[in-house]
LOSEBA-705835 format. One record per atom (N, C-alpha, C): residue in one letter; residue number from 1; x, y negated, z negated; atom name. Coordinates in nm, 4 decimals. Each point is the difference from the previous one (the first is absolute). Layout:
BEGIN
rest:nr:c1:c2:c3:atom
A:NUM:X:Y:Z:CA $
...
//
This chain:
BEGIN
rest:nr:c1:c2:c3:atom
M:1:8.9288:5.0031:8.5626:N $
M:1:0.0634:0.0903:-0.0512:CA $
M:1:0.0528:-0.0465:-0.2306:C $
R:2:-0.0289:0.0864:-0.0339:N $
R:2:0.0681:-0.0803:-0.1455:CA $
R:2:0.0867:0.0370:0.0087:C $
S:3:0.1152:-0.0369:-0.0314:N $
S:3:0.1641:0.0018:-0.0035:CA $
S:3:0.0268:0.0985:-0.1720:C $
S:4:0.1010:0.1221:-0.0138:N $
S:4:0.0297:-0.0095:-0.0971:CA $
S:4:0.0516:-0.0669:-0.1887:C $
L:5:-0.0661:0.0602:-0.0513:N $
L:5:0.0253:-0.0939:-0.1351:CA $
L:5:0.2101:-0.0135:0.0132:C $
K:6:0.0905:0.0789:0.0349:N $
K:6:0.1259:-0.0091:0.0156:CA $
K:6:0.0290:-0.1284:0.0668:C $
N:7:-0.0666:-0.0312:0.0891:N $
N:7:0.0573:-0.1061:0.1278:CA $
N:7:-0.0596:-0.1398:-0.0145:C $
R:8:-0.0496:-0.0262:-0.1802:N $
R:8:-0.0856:-0.1139:-0.0261:CA $
R:8:0.1419:-0.1109:-0.0652:C $
S:9:-0.0390:-0.0794:-0.0146:N $
S:9:0.1186:-0.0886:-0.0619:CA $
S:9:-0.0701:-0.0840:-0.0960:C $
V:10:0.0476:-0.0065:-0.1409:N $
V:10:-0.0873:-0.0795:-0.1347:CA $
V:10:0.1015:-0.0883:-0.0358:C $
V:11:-0.0938:-0.1606:-0.0392:N $
V:11:0.0764:-0.0867:-0.0139:CA $
V:11:-0.0935:-0.0667:-0.0856:C $
F:12:0.0863:-0.0455:-0.1518:N $
F:12:-0.0631:-0.0456:-0.0745:CA $
F:12:0.0547:-0.1553:-0.0530:C $
F:13:-0.0955:-0.0892:0.0271:N $
F:13:0.0991:-0.1071:-0.0980:CA $
F:13:-0.1038:-0.1095:-0.0472:C $
V:14:0.0337:-0.1288:-0.0739:N $
V:14:-0.0759:-0.0602:-0.1413:CA $
V:14:-0.0349:-0.1300:0.1365:C $
Q:15:-0.1311:-0.0499:-0.0009:N $
Q:15:-0.0182:-0.0958:0.0703:CA $
Q:15:-0.1203:-0.0916:-0.0773:C $
D:16:-0.0292:-0.1228:-0.0257:N $
D:16:-0.0772:-0.0685:-0.0349:CA $
D:16:-0.0309:0.0713:-0.1355:C $
G:17:0.0840:0.1057:-0.0800:N $
G:17:-0.0741:0.0171:-0.1037:CA $
G:17:-0.0114:0.1588:-0.0052:C $
C:18:-0.0566:0.0409:0.1112:N $
C:18:-0.0231:0.1328:0.0314:CA $
C:18:0.0794:0.0926:0.0423:C $
L:19:-0.0008:0.1239:-0.0341:N $
L:19:0.0998:0.1416:0.0651:CA $
L:19:-0.0379:0.0110:0.1373:C $
V:20:0.0363:-0.0006:0.0786:N $
V:20:-0.0765:-0.0516:0.1725:CA $
V:20:0.1098:0.2164:0.0518:C $
R:21:-0.0818:0.1186:0.0504:N $
R:21:0.0402:0.0736:0.0375:CA $
R:21:-0.0450:0.0127:0.1356:C $
I:22:0.0705:0.0188:0.1207:N $
I:22:0.0141:-0.0077:0.1255:CA $
I:22:0.0611:0.1584:0.1040:C $
V:23:-0.0795:0.0408:0.0347:N $
V:23:0.0287:0.1608:0.0590:CA $
V:23:-0.0635:-0.0558:0.1840:C $
A:24:0.1449:0.0750:0.0236:N $
A:24:0.0129:0.0027:0.1232:CA $
A:24:0.0006:0.1371:0.0341:C $
E:25:-0.0667:0.0277:0.1169:N $
E:25:-0.0298:0.1412:0.0073:CA $
E:25:0.1072:0.0856:0.0393:C $
G:26:0.0365:-0.0865:0.0983:N $
G:26:0.1777:0.0950:0.0919:CA $
G:26:-0.0557:0.0864:0.1071:C $
G:27:0.1188:0.0611:0.0644:N $
G:27:-0.0379:0.0467:0.1365:CA $
G:27:-0.0038:-0.0049:0.1026:C $
G:28:0.0356:-0.1219:0.0160:N $
G:28:-0.0650:-0.1082:0.1175:CA $
G:28:-0.1343:-0.1015:-0.0632:C $
D:29:-0.1028:0.0400:-0.0552:N $
D:29:-0.0952:-0.0518:-0.0325:CA $
D:29:0.0575:-0.1345:-0.0950:C $
D:30:-0.0997:-0.0763:0.0757:N $
D:30:0.0350:-0.1516:-0.0304:CA $
D:30:-0.1022:-0.0411:-0.1225:C $
R:31:-0.1020:0.0852:-0.0823:N $
R:31:-0.0687:0.0178:-0.0612:CA $
R:31:0.0418:-0.0291:-0.1470:C $
T:32:-0.0158:-0.1308:-0.0507:N $
T:32:-0.0066:-0.0770:-0.1285:CA $
T:32:-0.0982:-0.0114:-0.0889:C $
Y:33:0.0704:0.0231:-0.1603:N $
Y:33:-0.1123:-0.0532:-0.0393:CA $
Y:33:0.0047:-0.0451:-0.1679:C $
T:34:-0.0626:-0.0756:-0.0364:N $
T:34:0.0647:-0.0515:-0.1662:CA $
T:34:-0.0801:-0.0447:-0.0593:C $
H:35:-0.0341:0.0288:-0.1184:N $
H:35:-0.0534:-0.0059:-0.1298:CA $
H:35:0.0781:-0.0550:-0.0988:C $
R:36:-0.0745:-0.0828:-0.0501:N $
R:36:0.0528:-0.0782:-0.1355:CA $
R:36:-0.0964:0.0313:-0.1544:C $
C:37:0.1469:-0.0551:-0.0786:N $
C:37:-0.0602:0.0751:-0.1153:CA $
C:37:0.0088:-0.1567:-0.1293:C $
T:38:-0.0741:-0.0360:-0.0670:N $
T:38:0.0376:-0.1229:-0.0812:CA $
T:38:0.0688:0.0619:-0.1372:C $
R:39:0.1077:-0.0766:-0.0731:N $
R:39:0.0514:0.0176:-0.1214:CA $
R:39:-0.0869:-0.0007:-0.0593:C $
E:40:-0.0987:0.0271:-0.0895:N $
E:40:-0.1247:0.0302:-0.0810:CA $
E:40:-0.0078:0.1235:0.0571:C $
V:41:-0.0237:0.0731:0.1789:N $
V:41:-0.0430:0.1049:-0.0419:CA $
V:41:0.1078:0.0925:-0.0149:C $
F:42:0.1642:-0.0012:0.0315:N $
F:42:0.1166:0.0502:-0.0049:CA $
F:42:0.0053:0.0369:-0.1176:C $
E:43:-0.0396:-0.1529:-0.1331:N $
E:43:0.0604:0.0544:-0.0988:CA $
E:43:-0.1022:0.0848:-0.1044:C $
A:44:-0.1224:-0.0227:0.0504:N $
A:44:-0.0712:0.1117:-0.0488:CA $
A:44:-0.0292:0.1552:0.0462:C $
V:45:0.0392:-0.0110:0.1141:N $
V:45:0.0714:0.1083:0.0194:CA $
V:45:0.1312:0.0859:-0.0702:C $
A:46:0.0823:-0.0678:-0.0040:N $
A:46:0.1204:0.0639:-0.0483:CA $
A:46:-0.0431:0.0189:-0.1534:C $
H:47:-0.0419:-0.0778:-0.0829:N $
H:47:-0.0883:0.0675:-0.1347:CA $
H:47:-0.0809:0.0869:0.0799:C $
A:48:-0.1037:-0.0032:0.0105:N $
A:48:-0.0609:0.0937:0.0200:CA $
A:48:0.0618:0.1652:0.0066:C $
I:49:0.1647:0.0083:0.1177:N $
I:49:0.0612:0.1210:-0.0085:CA $
I:49:0.0855:0.0048:-0.1858:C $
A:50:-0.0148:-0.0758:-0.0292:N $
A:50:0.1258:-0.0219:-0.0931:CA $
A:50:-0.0645:0.0190:-0.1252:C $
E:51:-0.1412:0.0091:0.0068:N $
E:51:-0.1046:0.0853:-0.1367:CA $
E:51:-0.0340:0.1344:0.0183:C $
T:52:0.0266:-0.0064:0.1077:N $
T:52:-0.0585:0.1765:0.0907:CA $
T:52:0.1002:0.0911:-0.1085:C $
P:53:-0.0710:0.1302:-0.0670:N $
P:53:0.1071:0.0709:-0.0605:CA $
P:53:0.1236:0.0936:0.1198:C $
R:54:0.0954:0.0244:-0.0310:N $
R:54:0.0490:0.0701:0.1078:CA $
R:54:-0.0011:0.1812:0.0173:C $
Q:55:-0.0907:0.0365:-0.1171:N $
Q:55:-0.0260:0.0955:0.0010:CA $
Q:55:-0.1727:-0.0817:0.0254:C $
G:56:-0.0915:0.1812:0.0540:N $
G:56:-0.1481:-0.0684:0.0433:CA $
G:56:-0.0487:-0.0274:0.1070:C $
T:57:-0.0670:-0.0408:0.0314:N $
T:57:-0.0706:-0.0053:0.1219:CA $
T:57:0.0744:-0.1250:0.0485:C $
G:58:0.0307:-0.0565:-0.0595:N $
G:58:0.0788:-0.1222:0.1066:CA $
G:58:-0.1342:-0.1045:0.0199:C $
T:59:0.0553:-0.0621:0.1188:N $
T:59:-0.1642:-0.0987:0.0737:CA $
T:59:0.0436:-0.0103:0.1153:C $
S:60:-0.0782:-0.0805:0.0776:N $
S:60:-0.0135:-0.0059:0.1322:CA $
S:60:-0.0184:-0.1063:0.0857:C $
L:61:0.0413:-0.0552:0.0761:N $
L:61:-0.0431:-0.1291:0.0772:CA $
L:61:-0.1722:-0.0315:-0.0114:C $
M:62:-0.0674:0.0809:0.0097:N $
M:62:-0.1377:-0.0052:-0.0251:CA $
M:62:-0.0916:-0.0449:-0.1700:C $
E:63:0.1047:0.0467:-0.0176:N $
E:63:-0.0405:-0.0144:-0.1366:CA $
E:63:0.0848:-0.0888:-0.0822:C $
I:64:0.0813:-0.0897:0.0461:N $
I:64:0.0426:-0.1213:-0.0173:CA $
I:64:-0.0497:-0.1097:0.0562:C $
A:65:-0.0402:0.0445:0.1293:N $
A:65:-0.0953:-0.1399:0.0481:CA $
A:65:-0.1448:-0.0106:-0.0645:C $
R:66:-0.0076:0.1310:-0.0001:N $
R:66:-0.1866:-0.0050:-0.0876:CA $
R:66:-0.0078:-0.1077:-0.1514:C $
Q:67:0.0877:0.0897:-0.0305:N $
Q:67:0.0376:-0.0398:-0.1728:CA $
Q:67:0.0088:-0.1522:-0.0268:C $
E:68:0.0983:-0.0475:0.0251:N $
E:68:0.0631:-0.1496:0.0511:CA $
E:68:-0.1456:-0.0748:0.0733:C $
K:69:-0.0490:0.0274:0.1279:N $
K:69:-0.0991:-0.0664:0.0685:CA $
K:69:0.0869:-0.0496:0.1086:C $
F:70:0.1452:0.0542:0.0592:N $
F:70:0.0433:-0.0769:0.1364:CA $
F:70:-0.0067:0.0493:0.0558:C $
P:71:0.0202:-0.0695:0.1550:N $
P:71:0.0106:0.0839:0.1192:CA $
P:71:0.0557:0.1196:0.0461:C $
F:72:-0.0070:0.0652:0.0140:N $
F:72:0.0598:0.2028:0.0025:CA $
F:72:0.0806:-0.0540:0.1476:C $
T:73:0.0405:-0.1196:0.0446:N $
T:73:0.1058:0.0069:0.0679:CA $
T:73:0.1364:-0.1010:-0.0369:C $
Q:74:-0.0503:-0.0682:-0.1252:N $
Q:74:0.0800:-0.0808:-0.0897:CA $
Q:74:0.0927:0.0976:-0.0888:C $
V:75:-0.0684:0.1169:-0.0288:N $
V:75:0.0036:0.0987:-0.0880:CA $
V:75:0.1171:0.0240:0.0845:C $
N:76:-0.0176:0.0540:0.1342:N $
N:76:0.0747:0.1071:0.0866:CA $
N:76:0.1163:-0.0519:-0.0186:C $
V:77:0.0102:-0.1192:0.0467:N $
V:77:0.1342:-0.0842:0.0180:CA $
V:77:0.0875:-0.0231:-0.1414:C $
A:78:-0.0622:0.0027:-0.0756:N $
A:78:0.0597:0.0527:-0.1401:CA $
A:78:0.0529:0.1066:-0.0318:C $
L:79:-0.0736:0.1135:0.0339:N $
L:79:0.0142:0.1571:0.0064:CA $
L:79:0.1561:0.0144:0.0836:C $
E:80:-0.0217:-0.0270:0.1164:N $
E:80:0.0890:0.0366:0.0429:CA $
E:80:0.1156:-0.0316:-0.0434:C $
F:81:0.0091:-0.2091:0.0603:N $
F:81:0.1535:-0.0241:-0.0526:CA $
F:81:0.0658:0.0909:-0.1551:C $
L:82:-0.0958:0.0341:-0.0680:N $
L:82:0.0450:0.0674:-0.2011:CA $
L:82:0.0801:0.1216:0.0906:C $
K:83:-0.1213:0.0819:0.0544:N $
K:83:0.0577:0.0952:0.0637:CA $
K:83:0.1590:0.0109:0.0822:C $
E:84:-0.0239:-0.1107:0.0923:N $
E:84:0.1427:-0.0106:0.0633:CA $
E:84:0.1238:-0.0255:-0.0772:C $
R:85:-0.0093:-0.0815:-0.1009:N $
R:85:0.1064:-0.0520:-0.0820:CA $
R:85:0.0665:0.1557:-0.1002:C $
G:86:-0.1135:0.0995:0.0001:N $
G:86:0.0475:0.1256:-0.1119:CA $
G:86:-0.0652:-0.0521:-0.1121:C $
L:87:-0.1214:-0.0472:-0.0186:N $
L:87:-0.0586:-0.0422:-0.1424:CA $
L:87:-0.1124:0.0631:-0.0044:C $
V:88:-0.0352:0.0756:0.0590:N $
V:88:-0.1761:0.0671:-0.0498:CA $
V:88:0.0563:0.1489:0.1182:C $
D:89:-0.0211:0.0544:-0.0666:N $
D:89:-0.0418:0.2311:0.0457:CA $
D:89:-0.0942:0.0192:0.0626:C $
V:90:-0.0316:0.0090:0.1183:N $
V:90:-0.1061:0.0977:0.0658:CA $
V:90:-0.0072:0.0991:-0.0084:C $
C:91:-0.0809:0.1323:-0.0509:N $
C:91:-0.0395:0.0751:-0.0309:CA $
C:91:-0.1537:0.0754:0.0267:C $
H:92:-0.0024:0.0103:0.1251:N $
H:92:-0.1712:0.0637:0.0154:CA $
H:92:-0.0721:-0.1185:-0.0067:C $
R:93:0.0483:-0.1200:0.0399:N $
R:93:-0.0851:-0.1152:0.0418:CA $
R:93:0.0115:-0.0899:-0.1311:C $
R:94:0.0516:0.0202:-0.0789:N $
R:94:-0.0595:-0.0409:-0.1392:CA $
R:94:0.1504:-0.0566:-0.0229:C $
C:95:-0.0028:-0.1262:-0.0932:N $
C:95:0.1184:-0.0949:-0.0218:CA $
C:95:0.0686:0.0029:-0.1111:C $
Y:96:0.1103:0.0739:-0.0301:N $
Y:96:0.0829:-0.0533:-0.1411:CA $
Y:96:0.0928:-0.1138:-0.0041:C $
P:97:0.0483:-0.0553:-0.1484:N $
P:97:0.1261:-0.0596:-0.0041:CA $
P:97:0.1206:0.0646:0.0310:C $
A:98:0.0715:-0.0211:0.0818:N $
A:98:0.1262:0.0623:0.0447:CA $
A:98:0.1070:-0.1015:-0.0896:C $
T:99:-0.0253:-0.0273:-0.1047:N $
T:99:0.1370:-0.0895:-0.0955:CA $
T:99:-0.0437:-0.0391:-0.0904:C $
R:100:0.0623:-0.0758:-0.1488:N $
R:100:-0.0938:0.0164:-0.1115:CA $
R:100:-0.0638:-0.1608:-0.0323:C $
D:101:0.0691:0.0160:0.0890:N $
D:101:-0.1043:-0.1964:0.0099:CA $
D:101:-0.0345:-0.0310:0.1472:C $
V:102:-0.1224:0.0425:0.0549:N $
V:102:-0.0298:-0.0559:0.1420:CA $
V:102:0.0525:-0.1123:0.0167:C $
Y:103:-0.1316:-0.0631:-0.1060:N $
Y:103:-0.0340:-0.1553:-0.0094:CA $
Y:103:0.1171:-0.0944:0.0239:C $
L:104:0.1017:0.0144:-0.0651:N $
L:104:0.0851:-0.0769:0.0112:CA $
L:104:0.1361:0.0381:0.1183:C $
D:105:-0.0019:0.1309:0.0667:N $
D:105:0.0389:-0.0082:0.0833:CA $
D:105:-0.0554:-0.0255:0.1612:C $
A:106:-0.1039:0.0193:-0.0343:N $
A:106:-0.0880:-0.0972:0.1197:CA $
A:106:0.0147:-0.0981:0.0258:C $
M:107:-0.0477:-0.1117:-0.1334:N $
M:107:0.0713:-0.1278:-0.0127:CA $
M:107:0.1227:-0.0084:0.0635:C $
V:108:0.1028:0.0288:-0.0519:N $
V:108:0.1021:-0.0088:0.0475:CA $
V:108:0.0293:0.0058:0.1415:C $
D:109:-0.0018:0.1008:0.1031:N $
D:109:-0.0360:0.0379:0.1656:CA $
D:109:-0.0615:-0.1104:0.0303:C $
Y:110:-0.1248:-0.0113:-0.0618:N $
Y:110:-0.1098:-0.1732:0.0581:CA $
Y:110:0.1255:-0.0827:-0.0006:C $
H:111:0.0431:-0.0328:-0.0753:N $
H:111:0.0592:-0.1601:0.0006:CA $
H:111:0.1216:0.0099:0.0171:C $
A:112:0.0145:0.1252:0.0745:N $
A:112:0.1895:0.0290:0.0915:CA $
A:112:-0.0653:-0.0749:0.1253:C $
L:113:-0.1253:0.0420:0.0192:N $
L:113:-0.0748:-0.0465:0.1712:CA $
L:113:-0.0080:-0.1207:-0.0017:C $
T:114:-0.0348:-0.0327:-0.1252:N $
T:114:-0.0152:-0.1991:0.0244:CA $
T:114:0.1263:-0.0541:0.0252:C $
D:115:0.1507:0.0747:-0.0567:N $
D:115:0.1091:-0.0918:-0.0460:CA $
D:115:0.0454:-0.0240:0.1729:C $
G:116:0.0128:-0.1411:0.0426:N $
G:116:0.0278:0.0051:0.1139:CA $
G:116:-0.0752:0.0262:0.0946:C $
D:117:-0.1619:0.0781:0.0166:N $
D:117:-0.0829:0.0330:0.0364:CA $
D:117:0.0510:0.0549:0.1231:C $
K:118:0.0950:0.1180:-0.0095:N $
K:118:0.0568:0.1122:0.0640:CA $
K:118:-0.0915:0.0942:0.0272:C $
M:119:-0.0162:0.0782:0.1237:N $
M:119:-0.1017:0.1077:0.0231:CA $
M:119:0.0359:0.1312:-0.0528:C $
V:120:-0.0153:0.0454:-0.0523:N $
V:120:0.0231:0.2249:-0.0194:CA $
V:120:-0.0396:0.0482:0.0772:C $
//
């Protein structure tokens, strides 16, 4: 049986130049999954969000993956990290910039993870 989203834990860290996302299901279930995102993909996603107007139709995971020709899972890792850090607002599954300079803020958070290889 699948556990609730509330019971899962998510960890991000940078390893070998890739942003890594590990999700543990929780609720006594030992299942985890790990996905990675290269720095190239992370930067492209951050740029795509930064270039999205704050008003209008926004963008989506699928649009970014298709436009940039990147794997869906890598774009998802980048977007989930940006959402967790409060750099992306989501309304009706559409993504909008939540800060003045999403790219700069994203890179600061990315490099903070690489500083000392700390898990956050």
